[in-house]
N, C-alpha and C positions, 0 to 999 in steps of 0.2 A: 504494500500500500504506500503510495507516494506521500501521504500525510505523515506516516510514521517516520519516514526517512528525513522529513523536513521539520519535525517538531511542531506540527500543527494540530494540537490536541482538540481544540474546539471544532475545527473543520472535520477531523476524523470522527469525532463523536457524532456530529451532525450527519455525516455520510452513513454511518452504521444505523443511526436512528431512521433515516429515510429508507435504507435497505429493508429494515425490519417492517416499517409501515407499508412498504410496497409488496411485502410477502416474499421477498428474496430470501433464499436459504443462506444463512450466515454460517460459513464453514470455519474450520480450525485456523486457516490462514488469516481470515479477517479478525478472529478473536486474538490471534497472536499479535497482529499489528496494533490492535486496540490496547492490549496489555503493554506492549512496548511503548506506546504513546504515553500511557500513565507512568510507566517507570522513568521515561526520559523527563517527564514533568516533575519527578520526585514524589509522586503519589503512589507509593508501593502498596499501601493498604487498599486503595481504590483498585489498583491492578489486581490485587488478590481477590477482592470482592467480585470484580468482573469475571475473573477466572472461575470462581465458584458458581456464579450465576450462569455462566455458559454450561457448566457441567450439570447443574441441577435443573435449571429452567428449560434449557434448550437441548439437553441430552447430547451434548457435543463432547467428544474426547479431545481435549487440547493436545497440542503438539508437545513433544518432550522438551523442545527448546523453550516453549512458553513457560512450562513449569520451572525449568532451570533458571530462566531470567529472574523470576520472582524469588526463587530459592537463594540465588546469589545476592540479591538485594538485601534480603533479610540477614544473610550471613555477614555481609559487610557491616551491617548495623550491630551485629552481635545479638540478634533477636532469636534466641534458641527456641522459644516456644513456637513461633510462627515458622521457623525453619523446619522443625520437626513436623508441624502440621502439613506443610507443603510436601515434605518427604513422604509422609503417609498417604497424602492425596494421590501422589504419583503411583504408589503401590496399588491403591484402590482403583485407579484407572487402568491397571493392567501392565504398567511398565515394570520390567524387571530391574533389580538393583544394578547400578553401574558404579564404577569407581568415582566418576564425576559427582554423583549425588553425595557420596560419602565425603569427598573433598570439600564440597560446599558446607555440609553439615559440620564437619570438623572445624572449618574456618569460623562458623558461627560460634562454636564453643570457645575457640581461641579469642575471638573479638569480645566475647562476653566475659572472658577471664574466669571461666568456671570449668571444672573437670567434666569430662565426658565418660561417665560410668558406663561400662558395658559396650562401648563402641567397637572394640576389637572383636568381641564375641558376635555382635551383630554382623560384622563384615565376614567373619568365618561362617556364620549360618547362611549367608547369602552367596557363599563361595566367591567372595571378592578378595583378590590378592593385592596387597598394598605395594605400591611402587615407592621409590625413594622419597618423593615429595610427601606422600601420605604418611610414610613411616616417620619422617621428621616432624610432621604436624601432630601425629599421634603422641609423640613424646611430650609435646607442649601441653596436651590436655590430659595426660595420664595422671589420675588422682593419686596413684601410689608410687610416683617417681621418687627416687632417692637423690638426695644431694649430700654435700659434705657434712652438713650439720646433722642430718638425720642418721648418717652412718655413725657419727660420734655418739648419738643418743641411744642407739640400738645396742 
């Protein structure tokens, strides 16, 4: 969609509204463009609600990249709750787990500065093998990591 590429949120929303009013079928590409418009405008929560509306009201399965765009925005903020929500919504939509989903989820925990309990086990359960980048990030969110002081106290 041209409006998404040129940051024209109002015109993009108006176009989608006219498409819906005329009875045009709104597919995953259109929803993806609309979500991208909201993300570019800095309205991640609105992008998330549009995504959920597309799923529930219009029975559309969003594209993988649409979910990932919202997931990465929440991860950048350190919003663990909403990152987990999007992660589970992807599963409920039928997408199998990929390393990129876990990368974004781990990044959310890093930015929130909270430990990610059980993330390694979740990756093992989904048969996800970590690469070097993910392994380094996992160390940052490991709740049971040892440092020099903890070694002295043990």
